[in-house]
C-alpha positions as CSV (number, residue, x, y, z in Angstrom):
1,M,185.9,-52.1,27.3
2,V,187.6,-50.6,29.4
3,S,187.5,-47.0,30.1
4,R,190.6,-44.6,29.9
5,V,192.3,-42.6,33.0
6,I,193.7,-39.8,32.1
7,P,196.4,-38.8,35.0
8,V,196.9,-35.5,36.4
9,E,199.4,-33.1,37.9
10,T,200.0,-33.2,41.9
11,F,197.6,-30.3,42.8
12,D,196.5,-28.1,45.5
13,L,193.0,-27.8,45.4
14,V,191.1,-25.4,48.2
15,I,187.7,-25.1,48.6
16,F,186.2,-21.8,50.4
17,G,182.9,-22.9,51.8
18,G,184.5,-26.1,52.7
19,T,181.5,-27.2,54.7
20,G,178.6,-25.8,52.7
21,D,175.9,-28.4,51.6
22,L,177.8,-28.1,47.8
23,A,181.1,-29.1,49.2
24,R,179.2,-32.2,51.3
25,R,177.1,-33.2,48.4
26,K,178.7,-33.2,45.6
27,I,182.7,-31.8,45.4
28,L,184.2,-34.0,48.0
29,P,182.4,-37.2,47.3
30,G,183.0,-36.6,43.8
31,L,186.7,-36.3,44.8
32,F,186.6,-39.2,46.6
33,R,185.8,-41.4,43.3
34,R,188.2,-39.4,41.6
35,F,190.9,-40.9,44.1
36,L,189.6,-44.5,44.0
37,A,189.8,-43.8,39.7
38,G,193.4,-42.9,40.0
39,Q,193.2,-39.6,39.3
40,M,194.5,-38.1,42.9
41,P,198.1,-38.0,42.8
42,E,199.8,-39.4,45.8
43,S,201.1,-36.0,46.9
44,S,198.0,-34.2,45.9
45,R,196.0,-32.6,48.6
46,I,192.6,-31.2,49.7
47,I,192.1,-27.6,51.3
48,G,188.6,-26.9,53.1
49,A,188.0,-23.2,54.0
50,A,185.6,-22.0,55.9
51,R,184.0,-19.8,59.2
52,S,183.8,-22.9,61.4
53,E,186.0,-23.3,64.2
54,L,187.5,-27.0,62.8
55,D,190.3,-28.8,63.2
56,A,191.8,-31.0,60.1
57,D,190.3,-33.7,62.2
58,G,186.9,-32.5,62.8
59,Y,187.3,-31.4,59.0
60,R,188.2,-35.4,57.9
61,K,185.1,-36.5,60.0
62,M,183.0,-34.3,58.7
63,I,183.7,-35.6,55.5
64,A,183.9,-39.0,55.9
65,D,180.0,-38.7,57.1
66,A,179.5,-36.9,53.8
67,V,181.0,-39.6,52.1
68,A,179.3,-42.0,53.9
69,E,175.7,-40.4,53.5
70,F,176.3,-39.1,49.6
71,G,179.5,-41.2,48.3
72,G,176.7,-43.9,47.1
73,E,178.4,-48.0,47.0
74,E,182.4,-46.5,46.9
75,S,182.1,-45.0,50.2
76,S,182.0,-48.5,51.7
77,N,185.8,-49.0,50.9
78,T,186.7,-48.1,54.4
79,K,190.4,-48.5,53.9
80,A,190.9,-45.7,50.8
81,L,188.4,-43.7,52.9
82,Q,190.4,-43.3,55.0
83,T,193.9,-43.0,52.9
84,F,191.5,-40.2,51.0
85,L,191.0,-38.2,54.2
86,E,194.6,-38.4,54.9
87,R,195.2,-36.0,52.1
88,L,192.4,-33.0,53.4
89,D,193.5,-30.2,55.5
90,Y,190.9,-27.7,57.1
91,V,192.0,-24.2,57.7
92,A,189.3,-21.8,59.8
93,I,189.1,-18.2,57.1
94,D,187.5,-14.7,57.4
95,A,186.6,-14.4,53.7
96,K,186.4,-10.4,54.7
97,G,188.9,-9.7,57.3
98,D,192.2,-11.2,58.3
99,G,191.8,-14.6,60.0
100,G,192.8,-17.4,59.1
101,W,195.2,-16.3,55.7
102,A,198.4,-17.0,57.7
103,D,197.9,-20.4,58.1
104,L,196.3,-21.0,54.4
105,A,199.2,-19.7,52.9
106,K,201.4,-21.9,54.8
107,L,199.8,-25.2,53.3
108,V,199.4,-24.1,49.8
109,R,202.1,-24.9,47.9
110,P,203.5,-22.9,45.2
111,D,204.9,-25.3,43.0
112,V,202.0,-27.5,42.3
113,I,198.5,-26.8,40.6
114,Q,197.0,-24.2,42.4
115,A,193.4,-24.3,42.1
116,F,190.7,-22.4,44.3
117,Y,186.9,-23.2,44.3
118,F,184.8,-20.4,45.5
119,S,181.6,-22.5,46.4
120,V,180.1,-19.2,48.3
121,A,177.9,-16.5,47.7
122,P,179.3,-14.6,44.6
123,S,179.2,-11.3,47.3
124,L,182.4,-12.8,48.5
125,F,184.2,-13.5,44.9
126,G,186.0,-10.0,44.7
127,D,186.8,-10.5,48.6
128,L,188.8,-13.6,47.5
129,A,190.1,-12.6,45.0
130,E,191.9,-9.7,46.8
131,R,193.2,-11.8,49.6
132,L,194.8,-14.9,47.7
133,H,197.0,-12.1,46.4
134,T,197.7,-9.9,49.2
135,N,198.6,-12.8,51.4
136,G,200.6,-14.2,48.5
137,I,198.6,-17.5,47.7
138,A,197.7,-17.1,44.5
139,T,199.9,-16.7,41.1
140,E,199.5,-15.9,37.9
141,H,199.6,-19.9,37.3
142,S,196.7,-20.4,39.8
143,R,193.1,-20.9,38.8
144,I,190.0,-20.5,40.4
145,V,186.2,-22.0,40.1
146,V,183.2,-20.0,41.0
147,E,179.8,-21.1,41.1
148,K,176.1,-19.5,39.8
149,P,174.6,-17.5,39.5
150,F,177.3,-15.6,38.1
151,G,174.9,-12.0,38.2
152,R,171.7,-11.5,38.2
153,D,171.8,-9.2,35.3
154,L,174.1,-7.8,33.0
155,A,175.1,-5.5,35.1
156,S,175.8,-7.3,37.8
157,A,177.2,-9.9,35.8
158,H,180.2,-7.6,34.5
159,A,180.9,-5.6,37.5
160,L,181.5,-9.5,38.4
161,N,183.8,-9.9,35.7
162,A,185.6,-6.6,36.0
163,T,186.3,-7.8,40.1
164,L,187.6,-11.3,39.4
165,A,189.6,-9.8,36.0
166,E,191.1,-7.5,38.4
167,H,193.0,-10.4,40.4
168,F,192.5,-12.8,37.7
169,D,193.6,-13.4,34.0
170,E,190.3,-14.7,32.0
171,K,192.5,-17.8,31.5
172,Q,192.3,-18.4,34.9
173,I,188.6,-18.0,35.4
174,Y,186.8,-21.8,35.2
175,R,182.8,-20.3,35.5
176,I,181.4,-23.9,36.4
177,D,177.6,-25.5,35.0
178,H,177.3,-28.5,36.1
179,Y,175.5,-29.7,33.0
180,L,178.4,-29.0,30.9
181,G,179.4,-31.7,32.5
182,K,176.7,-34.5,32.1
183,E,178.0,-37.2,29.9
184,T,175.6,-36.8,27.3
185,V,176.0,-33.3,26.6
186,Q,179.3,-33.8,26.1
187,N,178.1,-37.0,23.5
188,L,175.4,-34.6,21.8
189,M,179.2,-33.1,20.1
190,A,180.8,-36.3,19.5
191,I,176.9,-37.7,17.8
192,R,177.4,-34.3,15.7
193,F,180.9,-33.4,14.8
194,G,182.3,-37.3,14.7
195,N,179.7,-38.8,12.6
196,V,178.6,-38.2,8.9
197,L,175.6,-39.2,8.9
198,F,174.2,-36.3,11.5
199,E,175.7,-32.8,10.4
200,P,174.6,-33.1,6.7
201,L,170.8,-32.9,8.2
202,W,171.8,-30.6,11.3
203,N,169.8,-27.1,9.1
204,N,167.0,-26.0,8.5
205,H,166.3,-28.1,5.4
206,Y,165.9,-31.2,7.3
207,V,165.1,-30.2,11.4
208,D,161.3,-29.4,11.6
209,H,161.9,-27.8,15.6
210,I,163.9,-28.5,18.4
211,Q,163.1,-29.2,21.7
212,I,164.6,-28.7,25.4
213,T,162.9,-30.0,28.3
214,V,164.3,-29.7,31.6
215,S,161.4,-30.6,33.9
216,E,161.7,-31.2,37.5
217,T,159.5,-32.8,40.6
218,V,160.6,-31.3,43.1
219,G,159.4,-27.6,44.6
220,V,161.0,-24.9,46.3
221,T,161.3,-25.6,49.7
222,G,164.2,-25.2,51.6
223,R,165.2,-22.6,48.3
224,G,162.4,-20.4,48.8
225,A,164.0,-16.7,49.7
226,Y,167.4,-17.2,46.7
227,Y,164.4,-18.8,44.1
228,D,161.5,-15.9,44.8
229,R,164.4,-13.3,43.8
230,S,165.3,-15.5,40.2
231,G,162.4,-17.6,38.9
232,A,163.0,-20.3,36.9
233,M,164.3,-17.4,33.8
234,R,167.4,-16.5,36.0
235,D,168.2,-20.3,37.5
236,M,167.7,-22.2,34.6
237,V,166.9,-20.8,31.6
238,Q,170.4,-17.6,31.4
239,N,172.3,-20.5,31.8
240,H,171.6,-24.2,31.4
241,L,169.0,-24.5,29.2
242,M,171.1,-21.7,27.2
243,Q,174.6,-23.9,27.3
244,L,172.3,-26.5,26.0
245,L,170.5,-24.2,23.2
246,C,174.4,-23.2,22.9
247,L,175.9,-26.8,21.9
248,I,172.6,-28.2,19.8
249,A,172.9,-24.8,17.7
250,M,176.4,-23.6,17.2
251,E,178.7,-24.3,13.8
252,P,181.3,-27.2,14.2
253,P,184.8,-24.9,15.5
254,G,187.8,-25.4,13.9
255,E,189.0,-27.6,16.5
256,F,188.5,-29.2,19.7
257,E,189.8,-26.5,22.3
258,A,188.0,-24.4,24.8
259,D,187.8,-21.1,22.8
260,A,187.4,-22.7,19.5
261,V,183.7,-24.1,21.6
262,R,183.1,-21.1,22.8
263,D,183.7,-18.7,20.4
264,E,180.8,-20.6,18.7
265,K,178.6,-21.0,21.8
266,L,179.1,-17.0,21.7
267,K,177.7,-16.6,18.0
268,V,175.0,-18.5,18.9
269,I,173.9,-16.6,21.4
270,R,174.5,-13.1,19.6
271,A,172.7,-14.5,17.3
272,L,169.3,-15.5,19.3
273,Q,166.2,-13.0,18.3
274,P,164.1,-10.8,20.6
275,I,161.1,-13.2,21.8
276,D,157.5,-11.9,21.4
277,N,155.5,-11.4,25.0
278,H,152.6,-14.2,22.9
279,H,155.8,-17.1,22.6
280,I,156.8,-16.6,26.3
281,V,154.4,-18.8,28.5
282,R,155.2,-18.1,32.5
283,G,154.0,-20.3,35.4
284,Q,153.3,-21.0,39.1
285,Y,152.6,-24.6,41.3
286,D,149.6,-24.6,42.4
287,A,148.4,-26.3,46.0
288,G,148.1,-29.8,45.4
289,P,146.4,-32.5,47.5
290,D,149.3,-32.9,49.6
291,S,151.5,-30.2,48.9
292,Q,151.9,-26.6,49.5
293,S,151.5,-23.8,46.6
294,Y,154.5,-21.9,45.8
295,R,153.3,-19.1,47.1
296,E,153.0,-20.7,50.4
297,D,156.7,-22.3,49.9
298,V,158.2,-19.0,49.6
299,E,156.0,-17.6,51.9
300,N,155.6,-14.6,50.1
301,P,151.2,-14.6,49.3
302,R,151.6,-11.7,46.1
303,S,154.5,-13.5,44.4
304,F,155.1,-13.0,40.6
305,T,158.1,-15.3,40.5
306,E,158.2,-18.4,37.7
307,S,158.6,-21.3,39.0
308,F,158.1,-22.8,35.1
309,I,158.5,-21.5,31.7
310,A,158.4,-22.1,28.1
311,M,159.1,-19.9,24.9
312,R,159.9,-20.2,21.6
313,C,163.0,-18.8,20.4
314,H,164.5,-18.4,16.5
315,I,168.2,-18.1,15.8
316,A,169.2,-15.3,12.9
317,N,171.5,-17.4,10.5
318,W,171.7,-19.2,7.6
319,R,171.7,-23.0,9.2
320,W,168.5,-22.4,11.8
321,A,166.5,-19.9,9.6
322,G,162.8,-20.5,10.1
323,V,163.4,-23.3,12.9
324,P,161.6,-23.1,16.4
325,F,163.5,-24.2,19.4
326,Y,161.2,-24.4,22.1
327,L,162.6,-23.9,25.4
328,R,160.7,-25.5,29.0
329,T,161.6,-25.8,32.5
330,G,159.5,-26.4,35.7
331,K,159.3,-27.3,39.3
332,K,156.7,-30.0,40.7
333,M,156.0,-31.3,37.3
334,K,155.6,-34.7,36.1
335,A,158.6,-36.4,35.9
336,R,162.2,-35.5,36.4
337,S,163.5,-34.8,33.0
338,S,165.9,-33.5,31.1
339,E,165.9,-33.9,26.9
340,I,166.2,-32.3,23.7
341,A,164.9,-33.4,20.9
342,V,165.5,-32.8,17.6
343,V,162.8,-33.3,15.5
344,F,163.2,-34.1,11.6
345,K,161.0,-32.6,8.7
346,D,158.4,-34.8,7.1
347,L,159.3,-36.8,4.1
348,G,159.1,-34.3,1.1
349,H,156.7,-37.1,-0.8
350,T,155.3,-40.2,0.7
351,I,153.8,-43.7,-1.0
352,F,151.9,-44.6,1.8
353,E,148.5,-43.3,2.5
354,G,146.4,-41.9,5.5
355,D,147.6,-42.2,8.7
356,E,150.6,-44.5,7.7
357,A,152.1,-41.6,5.8
358,R,152.4,-39.5,9.8
359,H,155.9,-40.4,10.7
360,R,158.8,-38.2,11.6
361,N,162.1,-38.9,13.1
362,I,163.1,-38.2,16.3
363,L,166.9,-37.8,18.0
364,S,166.5,-37.8,21.5
365,I,169.2,-37.0,23.9
366,R,168.4,-37.4,27.3
367,L,170.3,-36.2,30.2
368,Q,168.8,-37.2,33.4
369,P,167.5,-39.8,34.2
370,N,168.7,-42.9,32.3
371,E,171.2,-41.3,30.5
372,G,171.2,-41.9,26.7
373,I,170.4,-40.8,23.4
374,D,168.0,-42.5,21.0
375,L,166.9,-42.2,17.1
376,Q,162.7,-42.7,16.3
377,V,162.7,-44.6,13.0
378,T,159.7,-45.3,10.7
379,I,159.1,-49.5,10.3
380,K,156.3,-52.2,9.2
381,E,155.1,-53.5,12.1
382,P,155.9,-57.3,12.1
383,G,153.2,-59.7,11.0
384,P,150.7,-60.3,7.6
385,G,148.0,-57.6,6.6
386,G,149.4,-55.2,4.9
387,M,152.0,-52.3,5.4
388,R,151.4,-50.6,8.7
389,L,154.1,-48.9,9.9
390,I,155.7,-48.0,13.6
391,D,158.2,-45.7,15.6
392,V,160.9,-47.1,16.9
393,P,163.8,-46.3,19.0
394,L,167.3,-47.4,18.0
395,D,168.4,-46.7,21.4
396,M,172.0,-46.6,23.2
397,T,170.9,-46.0,27.3
398,F,174.2,-45.9,28.6
399,A,173.7,-47.9,30.9
400,D,173.1,-51.2,28.9
401,A,175.6,-50.4,26.0
402,L,177.9,-50.0,28.4
403,G,177.6,-52.6,30.6
404,D,180.2,-52.1,33.8
405,D,181.7,-49.6,32.2
406,A,178.5,-47.1,32.8
407,E,179.3,-47.3,35.9
408,E,182.2,-45.5,35.3
409,V,181.0,-42.9,34.1
410,P,182.1,-39.8,36.2
411,D,179.9,-37.3,38.1
412,A,179.7,-33.8,36.3
413,Y,181.1,-32.2,39.4
414,E,183.5,-34.9,39.1
415,R,184.7,-34.3,35.0
416,L,184.4,-30.8,35.3
417,I,186.7,-30.4,38.6
418,M,189.8,-32.2,36.9
419,D,189.5,-30.7,33.6
420,V,190.2,-27.2,36.3
421,I,193.1,-29.3,37.6
422,R,194.4,-30.3,33.9
423,G,193.9,-26.1,32.5
424,N,191.1,-27.7,30.0
425,Q,188.2,-25.1,30.0
426,T,186.1,-25.8,27.0
427,L,183.2,-27.1,29.5
428,F,183.2,-24.0,31.3
429,M,181.7,-20.3,30.8
430,R,183.8,-17.9,29.9
431,G,183.2,-13.8,30.7
432,D,181.5,-12.5,27.6
433,E,179.2,-15.4,27.0
434,V,177.9,-14.8,30.5
435,E,177.3,-11.1,29.6
436,A,175.9,-12.1,26.0
437,A,173.3,-14.4,27.7
438,W,172.2,-11.6,30.2
439,R,172.0,-9.2,27.3
440,W,169.4,-11.0,26.0
441,T,167.6,-12.1,28.9
442,D,167.3,-8.8,30.6
443,P,164.9,-7.3,28.3
444,L,162.3,-10.5,28.2
445,I,163.0,-9.8,32.4
446,E,162.2,-6.4,32.4
447,G,159.1,-6.4,29.3
448,W,157.4,-8.8,32.4
449,E,158.1,-7.0,35.3
450,A,157.0,-3.6,33.4
451,R,153.5,-5.1,32.2
452,N,153.3,-6.9,36.0
453,D,153.1,-10.1,34.5
454,V,151.0,-12.7,36.2
455,P,152.1,-16.6,35.8
456,K,149.7,-18.9,35.0
457,L,148.9,-21.9,37.5
458,Y,149.3,-25.3,37.1
459,E,148.4,-28.2,38.6
460,P,151.7,-30.3,40.7
461,G,152.5,-32.9,38.8
462,S,151.5,-31.8,35.7
463,A,153.3,-31.0,32.6
464,G,152.5,-27.2,33.1
465,P,150.2,-24.4,32.4
466,E,147.8,-25.2,29.5
467,D,148.8,-22.0,27.9
468,A,152.3,-23.8,27.2
469,M,150.4,-26.4,25.5
470,M,149.2,-24.0,23.2
471,L,152.4,-22.2,22.0
472,L,153.1,-25.2,20.0
473,H,149.7,-26.2,19.0
474,R,149.5,-22.9,17.5
475,D,152.3,-23.5,15.5
476,G,150.4,-27.3,14.5
477,R,153.3,-29.0,17.2
478,K,153.1,-30.6,20.2
479,W,155.0,-31.2,23.5
480,R,157.1,-34.3,23.6
481,D,155.8,-36.5,26.6
482,I,157.6,-35.7,29.7
483,K,159.0,-39.3,31.0
484,G,160.9,-39.6,33.9
């Protein structure tokens, strides 16, 4: 099987924060891979813009080093890398002042696709948007890409939306969530809406419950100042897990088109019921034999910020009435894993007795690592001795199923940036969607802050606090094992 590369038109991509960590680790190495795939027309250009006093050659040297460090095997193609670097330019710019804007105006062409990537702190979004217009750089067809955090509550998100709306139409704004660029996340829509097998079962008549887990083995070292102000709820649930929940629960859109998809996601968020206090578990990793505690990592001995959160959610609509959605995410857990598990109900009647009857079908969508999908089905164990039933997976790991083509699957950032150039907003959050997510999230945060709720301690390398296990045990269920 040969993967199809969809060409794009000539573009100028300006990366504000072009010397930053995200640009060096993800954006530029990803763009180099898209260049190798033939998705960068010869006259397209990438312009880095940041405070650093560099010239174009200095910036190219920086990006060459970044591609060598983070670009994978492709970075060994030195001839191609040199050609790619020739398409790079750089402007030293003052986001809050006048410095560098005239130089940028001379570089950005008005007759090609213009995309401006705001890889900077949200506090600078308004300044950049304003100066792009006052300096005559942006046009009515320009596109801007903004990174999370998109606000820290409903009020700040609304204010940020209003600031951007002063200069850009909603059709020009691309709020990026890299989880939506993952191949398996998009395959979730293909599985649901492209197969007659699953959609008839995708409701409360057949689904017992759904689990969404995003676990990390790393702590917050290096991000302590930011993380201690946000916590797992703001950093992960309000955006990443909320988006996964929407895709798994939404109604089929009328067409695979940006606003049609986002309209259905918005309906899910608006249908989320408030959560009772006893259906939320917050945790904080303790010190381990060779590691510091969360409070030591953030240098705040009295921090009540959660590094782990688990909750039981319900969606108030006909499709999902009575079906619990269990969400959990945390730092310093036993494995790095992101999984959506659709657990189907027991058979209405079984002809088998005892333990042989206790089997369930589970559809597991693995986002990381080893992206893929498997369906747990029940079969007879081979061999004589009667009817012994076992569960086996019908496995589609991308690396196995697609062979060499699996290596050509773009990274999430690569895919999303190319979608920006194409003008496809399907995998990007809309402003009303972001605000709806905060409208649901804010009361939960305000509730535990008002109670001075103290997170439960958990051991590094575990599956989280014991109370999180009880969240499901009380319902006669259990979490799936976290596997890397």
